[in-house]
N, C-alpha and C positions, 0 to 999 in steps of 0.2 A: 539381610544380615546373614553372615555365615553361621551355620550350625554344624557341630561335630557330634555325631552319635558315636559313643565309645563302648566297645564290647570287650569284655575281659577274658582271661584265660580260664581253663577248667580248674575247679576247686576255689576260684577267687570270687569276687563280687565287684559291684560298681565302685566301692570305696578303694579298690586297688589303684584306681587312677587319681585319687585325691591330690597327692603332691604334684603329679604331672599336670593334672587339669588346671591347677592354680597358675601354671606358667602360660597357659593358652586361654586365660579367662576371656579375653576380647573376642575369641572365636566361638563363644557360647557353647562350651562343651556340655554334653548331656550323656553321662555314663548310665548304662542300664544293667540290671541284673539279668543274666541269661537264665533260661528255663532251668529249674532245679537248683538254682543258686540264690543266696541272699534272700530277698523278700519276694522273688518271682515264684509263680506257681510250680508245683511238681507235676509231672506228666507220666502217662502210662508208657511212653516210649521216647527215646532221645536219639533221633537221627539228626544230621545236619539240617535237613529240611524242616524238622520240628522246631529246632532252635531258631531258625530263620523266620519261620511263620509267627513266632511269638515276639519278635522284635517290633517295638513301637516306632512307627514312622514319625520323624521329628517335625516335618513341615509339609503337609499335604499340598498346600497351594504352590509352593516353590517346586515341588516334585512334578505336579501336573503341568506347570509352565515349562519345565525342562523337557518333559516328554513331548509336549506339543510343539516346541520350537526345535527340538533336536539338539539343544545346546546344553551339554552337561554342566556348564558353568553356572546355570541357574538353580541347580539342585543342592542338596545337603552333602556334606562330607561324612564318610564313615571311617572310623579308626578301629582296628581290631587287633588284639594281641593273642597269638597262639590259636587256641580254639576260637576265640573271638574273631580272628582274622578269617578263618574258614567260614564262620557264620556270616560275617560281613560280605564275603564274596558270594555266598549263596543268596543273600538279600539282593545284591547287585544283579545277579543272574536273573532273578525273578522280576527285576524292575529295570529292564534294559534302557539305557539312556537317561535315567531319572536321577542319577547321582552326579554331583560335581566331580567326585573322585574318591578313591579308596587309598588308605594307607594301612598296609598290613605289616604288623610288627612280628618278625620272625615266625611266620605261619608254617605249621607242619603240613604243607600242602600234599606232600607225598609220604612223609614219615609217619603220619597218623593212620595210614592204610595198612591193613594186614596183608601178607604176613610180615611186612617190613617192621611194623611197630614192635613185634615180639623180639626183634634183634636189638632194641634200644632199652635203656634203663627206665623209660617212661612206663612201659607195660607192667613191669614188676612193681613199680611204685604205685600204680593205680590198683593193682590187685592187693597189695599189702595194706593200703589204706582202707580198701573195702573190708578186708578181714578185721581190721581194728575197729572200724565204725559199726560193724554189725556183730562184733564179738565183745572183747573186753572194754572197748571204748564206747559201747552203746549208751551207757548211762553216765558218761563223764560230764562233770560240771564244766562251765566255762573256765573256771580257775584251773581245773585239771588239764583242759586242752591248752591253756596258756603255758603251763609247766612243760607240756609235751612239745609243743611247736617251737618253743624257745630254742630247743636243741636241734631242730631240723635244719638241713642245709638251706641256705638262702638263695642259692643259684648264682652267687657272686663269689667265685673262688672257693676258699675253704671256710669262709665265715658262716656261722649259724645265723638264723633269723634274728636272734637277740643281739648278736655282735654287729650285724649289718644295719639293722633298722631300729634297734632299741625297743623300749617297752611299747611304744605306739604300734610298731610293726607286729610285735608279738600278739598284742590284743586284737589287732585287725585280722591277723591270720587265724587266730583261735575262733573268732566270730564267724569267719568264712567257712571253716571246717564244720563247726557246730550246726550251721544252717544248710549244709550241703545235703542233697538227696543222694544216698549211697548208690542208688541205681544209676546215677550219672557215670560212676566209675566203671560199672559193667559195660555201659554203652561205649566208653572210650576204647575198650579192647575188643569190641564186637566187630567182626568183619562187615556188618551191615550199617555201621555208623555213617559211611559215605553214601550207601544205597546207590542211587543213580547219579550222584554228584561226581563230576570230573573237573579238576581245577582249571585245566587249560580251556576246556569248553566253556566254563563259567567266566573266565577272563575275557574270552572273545565275545561272549553274549552280553557282558556288562555294558559295553560301549561307553566306557569312561576311562580316564587315566588311572593306572594302578601303580602305586609306589610300594615297593616291598623293601622293608628294612631288614638287613641281614646281619646277624651277629657272627662272632668268631666260632667256627665249628669246634675248635679245641676247647672252647669255654662253654659249649652246650647248645650251640645253634641247632635248630631243627631243619636246616637246609644244607644239603651236601653240595659238593662241587658239581656233580652231575645234575642235580636239581636246578642249579643256577644256569647251567648251559641251556636247559629246556626253557626256563623262564626268560632268559635274555633274548630268545628268538621271537618273543611276542612283541609286536610294535607298540602296544599300549602300556607295556611294563617298563618301569624304571627301577633298577636295583640300586639301593644305597647301602653300602657296606660299612658296618660299624665294628671295627676290629678290636675296640677296647672293651667289648662286653660280649656276653653269650646270648642267652635267650630273653632275659628280662631287661630289655633295652630302655624302656621308659623309666625304669628305676635307676639304671646306671648312667644313661645319657639322655635325660629329658630334653636337653637343648637341641640335640640332633633330631629327636623325634618331633619336636615342635617345628623345627625348620622344614621337615618334610610336609607337614600340614600347611604351613604358611606358603610353601611353594605352589600349592594347589589352590590357595585362596589369597592371592596377593592383595 
């Protein structure tokens, strides 16, 4: 049976995939909370390798069979959005030939590295949220977080979270922020986040098909034109461009994200 381990973006949690996961229920989706998020443990350090080491392997028997036969088709699929995409790739690098394939949703493979990160809005957003969470927002109730996040940008055009997703999205986002370890935000802007991790080296080491879903750069995609040139040169990589959305592709176009997974597990 196909199994899809799903890893979310920074500041989110496994429930971020709930609407999307329902569309791929036959593929046995198994979303997980990343270290420092949701119900996952907090840690003294948050490097990509730390996030990856904490990911639970979905099917050890299938993975061992895949490694023994050298046939990636026998292993599980991994789906990662943003930070979750980096973590999924790190898991694949540490388990060469054991995955059926990877689908990475708009992963910041290069944009999350310093000093480039500091040229993006992401860095300022992480630092601002850390100040709120450790300052005036330290003792906020869940209801107070809901009032705050309702007005935050949704990542879909000019809509707020309340406008884009309604009360369910607001409540989910508030719970995610309330459960987040603020130290994760420090790690996101730390030059040591990647440590010894290199995305191209990881792609080559994974020994499995890698599908990368690419949003519209003008709408907030984390991948530049030059990034895509570098990635397109890798034989194991398939780029799927989704021009109708920016960074949150599973929210805007769950159908196309599902198609990418189904292509790896026909």
